[in-house]
C-alpha positions in Angstrom: 19.0 34.1 -5.7 17.1 36.6 -7.8 18.8 39.3 -9.9 17.4 42.0 -7.5 18.8 40.3 -4.4 22.2 39.8 -6.2 22.3 43.4 -7.2 21.6 44.5 -3.6 24.3 42.2 -2.3 26.9 43.5 -4.8 26.1 47.1 -4.0 26.3 46.5 -0.3 29.6 44.7 -0.5 31.0 47.5 -2.7 29.8 50.2 -0.3 31.2 48.4 2.8 34.6 47.8 1.1 34.8 51.5 0.1 33.9 52.6 3.6 36.6 50.3 5.1 39.2 51.7 2.6 38.3 55.3 3.6 37.9 55.0 7.3 40.2 52.1 8.5 43.8 52.8 7.4 45.4 49.5 8.6 42.8 47.4 6.8 42.9 49.6 3.8 46.6 48.9 3.4 46.1 45.2 3.7 43.3 45.3 1.0 45.5 47.4 -1.2 48.5 45.0 -0.8 46.3 42.0 -1.6 44.8 43.6 -4.6 48.3 44.6 -6.0 49.5 41.0 -5.5 46.5 39.7 -7.3 47.0 42.1 -10.2 50.7 41.4 -10.4 50.1 37.6 -10.5 47.5 37.9 -13.3 49.6 40.4 -15.3 52.3 37.7 -15.7 49.9 35.1 -17.1 
C-alpha cells in the first residue's frame, strides 16, 4: 500500500467515524464507552 493510499484510507476512516459520532447517537455512545474503557485500561499500565 502506497503512502498516498494509506493517507486516503486514514482520512476516510476518520471522517466516517466523526460522522457516525455526530449523527448516530446510539452508536456514538458505544464508541465513547469503548474508547473510555481502552483509555482506562492503558492508564493503569
